[in-house]
N, C-alpha and C positions, 0 to 999 in steps of 0.2 A: 498529592505529594507536594512536599515543601519545595521551594525553589533553592534551598541551600545546596551548595556543592559539597560533594564528599572530598575529603582529603585522602591522599594515598595512605593506606594502612601500612603499618610496619609488619615485618615477618612474624613478630611475637604475637600479633593480634589474630593470626590464623589459628583456628582451633584444631587441636590434636585430639584424637579419640582415646589417648592414653588414660585419661581420668574419667572416661565414661563408665557408667554403672547402671544396672537395672535392679529393680525390686520385683519379685513375683509374689503376689498376695502379701506384701509387706515384708518379705524376707529378702535381705540384701544378697545379691548374687555376685560375689567377688570374682567368680571364675568365668564371667562373661568375656568373650573376646570379640564379639561382633553383635550389633543390634541394629535393626532397621524397622521403621514404621512408616507406612505411606497410605495415602488416599488415592484411589483411582476413580475417575469420573465415568459414569455410564451416561452416554449421550444419545439422543435421537437426532438423526439428520433432518434438517429443515431446508427447504428451498422455496423461495418466494417467486411468484410469477414475475417474469420479465428480468430476473437476475440470474446471471451465469454462475455466480459464486455461491456455493452451499454454505449454510450456517449450521449451528447445532444447538439443541436445547438440553440443559442439564436435567437428567431424569432421576438419578440416584448416585450414591457414593458407595464404594467398597473399601473397607479398611483392612489392610494386611500388615502383618508383622512377622519378623523372623529373628531368631537369635542363635548364635553359636556359643556353646558353653563347653569349657574344658572339662574333661571327664575326671571327676573326683568321687561322685556318688552315682548310684543307679537312679538318676533323676526321673527317667522315663517309666520306671516300674509302676508307680502309683497311677500314672496316666494310662499306661497300657492295660493295667488290670481293670480300671474303670471302663475303658473302651470295650474290653472283652465282655463286660457285663452289660453293655449297651448304654452306659452312662456318658452324658455329654459334659466333659470337664470344662468349667469356666473359671477364669482368674482375672485379676486386675494387675496390669503391668505399669511400672513407672520407669521411664528412662531419663537419666540425668547426664547431661553433657556439659563439662566445664573444663577450662584450661587456666591454670594460674597466671599465665602470661596475658591472656585476654581479659580476665577479671569478670567475665559474664558467666551466667548459668542459664542453660535452657533445660527445662524439666517438663516432661509431658506425662500425662496419665491416660492410659488406654483402658477403657472399661468394657465389661462383658466380652472378654477375650476368650476365644476357643482355640483348640488345637486341630490343625489339619494333618500335621505330620510330626512324629517324634522318632528320633533315632533310638532303636533298641540296643544296638551294639554296632560299633564301627572301629576298626583299628588298622594300622599300617605300621609294619616294623620300622623302628627308629624314629617314629613321630609321636607327638603328644596326641592322645585320643580326645576327640571332641564329639559332643552331641549336637545335632541340628534340631531346632524346634521351629514350627511355623504355624500360623493360623490367621484368624481375622478378629475384628472388633467392631463394635457399633457406636462407640462414643470416644471422644478425645477432649482433654482439657489441658491447656498450657498452664502449668503451675508457676513457671518462671520463663521469661523470654529475654533474648538479647536484642535490645532495641536498635533499630537503624536510625542514626542521627538525622537522616534526611526525610524520615516519615513525619 
């Protein structure tokens, strides 16, 4: 890491999710209201002789994603029908996060994405309906990133 000191950011540099968007197999999903992608480490505990503190060894990674989409279409229909036939639906997801005040763009591509859960139908009187989607992935690529000036 560079020895540069960070200057205090302005409030405008904080990124708002307002302009975030996703693409599912290349189709822009304007109705997305929430998106999350994360990696979780699978570790094996290691303890060396003569040491009281345990360490760990990285053994594998698990990629997980979730999205909340405002209900406009019966999005889950195609997925549910394929599931019911025993077909494993796979897609490519792209998430783009940007904020005009910040000026940066962070864009990731998740490849070989599968679905663990899809909402078939959910509603509550007086509220906008949303579908919840979630699953996993095996590969990630950063298409754009917002650089830290101290790196």
